[in-house]
C-alpha positions as CSV (number, residue, x, y, z in Angstrom):
1,X,0.4,0.1,-0.2
2,X,1.4,2.8,-0.7
3,X,0.8,6.7,0.8
4,X,0.4,10.2,-0.1
5,X,1.8,13.1,2.1
6,X,0.7,16.4,0.6
7,X,4.1,18.8,2.4
8,X,4.0,22.6,0.3
9,X,3.2,24.5,-2.4
10,X,6.6,24.8,-4.0
11,X,6.4,28.4,-4.1
12,X,4.4,30.0,-1.5
13,X,0.8,30.6,-1.2
14,X,1.3,33.8,-3.5
15,X,3.1,32.4,-5.4
16,X,0.3,29.6,-5.9
17,X,-2.3,32.2,-5.9
18,X,-0.4,33.8,-8.4
19,X,0.2,31.4,-10.5
20,X,-3.7,30.0,-10.3
21,X,-4.3,33.9,-11.6
22,X,-2.2,33.0,-14.7
23,X,-4.0,29.8,-15.5
24,X,-6.8,30.9,-15.9
25,X,-6.1,34.3,-17.9
26,X,-3.9,32.1,-20.0
27,X,-7.3,29.6,-20.3
28,X,-9.4,32.2,-21.5
29,X,-7.5,34.7,-23.5
30,X,-6.7,31.4,-25.2
31,X,-9.5,31.9,-27.1
32,X,-8.7,33.9,-28.4
33,X,-5.5,34.1,-29.6
34,X,-3.1,31.5,-29.0
35,X,-0.3,33.3,-27.3
36,X,-2.4,32.6,-24.2
37,X,-1.1,29.4,-23.7
38,X,2.3,30.6,-22.5
39,X,0.6,31.9,-19.9
40,X,-1.3,28.7,-19.0
41,X,2.3,27.0,-19.3
42,X,3.3,29.7,-16.7
43,X,0.3,29.5,-14.8
44,X,0.8,26.4,-14.6
45,X,3.9,25.9,-13.2
46,X,3.8,28.1,-10.6
47,X,-0.3,27.8,-9.3
48,X,0.3,24.0,-9.1
49,X,3.9,22.7,-8.6
50,X,4.2,21.0,-5.3
51,X,6.1,18.6,-3.1
52,X,5.4,15.2,-1.6
53,X,5.9,12.7,0.0
54,X,5.0,8.5,-1.3
55,X,5.7,5.5,1.6
56,X,5.4,2.5,0.5
57,X,4.2,0.1,3.7
58,X,4.7,-2.8,1.7
59,X,8.4,-3.0,0.4
60,X,9.7,-1.0,3.2
61,X,10.5,2.7,1.0
62,X,10.0,6.6,0.8
63,X,9.8,9.1,-2.1
64,X,10.3,12.3,-2.3
65,X,9.3,14.2,-5.1
66,X,8.9,17.7,-6.7
67,X,5.3,17.5,-8.4
68,X,5.9,19.3,-11.2
69,X,2.9,21.1,-12.9
70,X,0.6,19.2,-9.6
71,X,1.2,15.7,-11.8
72,X,4.5,15.3,-13.2
73,X,6.4,13.4,-9.8
74,X,10.2,13.8,-9.9
75,X,12.1,12.0,-7.0
76,X,14.1,9.3,-6.0
77,X,12.9,6.2,-3.9
78,X,14.7,5.0,-0.9
79,X,14.4,2.4,1.0
80,X,13.9,2.4,4.6
81,X,17.2,0.7,6.7
82,X,16.8,-1.3,9.8
83,X,19.8,1.6,11.7
84,X,17.1,4.7,10.3
85,X,15.4,6.9,12.8
86,X,12.1,8.5,12.8
87,X,11.9,12.1,14.5
88,X,9.9,15.3,15.2
89,X,10.8,19.1,13.7
90,X,8.9,21.9,14.9
91,X,9.4,24.0,10.8
92,X,8.3,28.4,11.3
93,X,8.6,29.1,7.3
94,X,8.1,32.7,6.2
95,X,6.2,33.4,2.9
96,X,7.2,37.7,2.0
97,X,5.9,39.0,-0.6
98,X,5.3,42.9,-1.4
99,X,2.3,45.0,-2.5
100,X,1.4,47.6,-5.1
101,X,2.2,49.9,-2.7
102,X,5.2,48.3,-1.0
103,X,3.3,47.0,1.5
104,X,5.3,43.8,2.9
105,X,2.6,40.9,2.9
106,X,4.2,38.1,5.4
107,X,2.7,34.7,5.4
108,X,3.5,32.7,8.4
109,X,3.7,28.5,8.6
110,X,3.7,26.9,11.0
111,X,3.7,23.0,11.5
112,X,5.6,19.9,13.2
113,X,7.6,17.7,10.4
114,X,8.8,13.5,10.9
115,X,11.7,13.4,10.0
116,X,13.4,11.3,8.5
117,X,17.5,10.0,9.8
118,X,20.0,7.9,9.3
119,X,22.0,6.7,11.9
120,X,24.2,9.2,13.0
121,X,20.4,11.5,13.2
122,X,21.5,13.1,9.6
123,X,18.2,14.6,8.7
124,X,17.7,12.4,5.7
125,X,13.7,13.5,4.0
126,X,10.9,14.9,5.4
127,X,8.2,13.0,5.5
128,X,5.1,14.5,6.6
129,X,3.6,17.3,8.0
130,X,0.8,18.3,10.5
131,X,-1.2,21.3,12.7
132,X,0.0,19.7,16.2
133,X,2.5,18.8,18.1
134,X,0.3,15.8,19.5
135,X,-0.9,14.9,15.7
136,X,2.9,14.2,15.5
137,X,3.0,11.9,17.9
138,X,0.8,10.0,16.9
139,X,2.0,9.7,13.4
140,X,5.0,9.0,14.8
141,X,5.0,6.8,16.3
142,X,2.3,4.4,13.9
143,X,4.6,4.9,10.7
144,X,7.9,3.8,13.9
145,X,5.2,0.5,14.7
146,X,4.8,-0.2,10.5
147,X,7.6,1.0,9.7
148,X,10.1,-0.5,12.1
149,X,11.3,2.7,13.0
150,X,13.7,3.7,16.6
151,X,12.4,6.9,16.8
152,X,14.5,9.7,17.4
153,X,14.1,12.8,21.1
154,X,13.7,16.3,19.8
155,X,15.3,18.8,19.5
156,X,13.2,21.1,19.6
157,X,11.2,23.7,22.2
158,X,8.0,23.2,22.8
């Protein structure tokens, strides 16, 4: 069984909104001019490109992928080894855009990420994101049991 976990939009919320706007404008313009396809392609790229993780529980492997245009998955499968570990990391990401009056618009995203570590506790990849610490702990236990991973002691402040 393969489970997909969506992580982030590659260009943040502002880039995604702008991309969707370009995509819709391109579709409308393409009705009149064939050159509108350029806007459709740019809008689809910026609006729908994202990152995700695929977890194959049967074969015990994970894949971090960049989903170009939202459908073309680019990434490499990594086999889960017995000495790998799973842990939780707090994530604080701020996306900044500037409006027409040069006003900064900050979008702050705070969440918790489940991280796959190697035997030396070096981060390999993000596996899943959750909104709360409690949900992250439950998911960490579930993934630890299903994939046979040890748990890393957290290094974050609550």
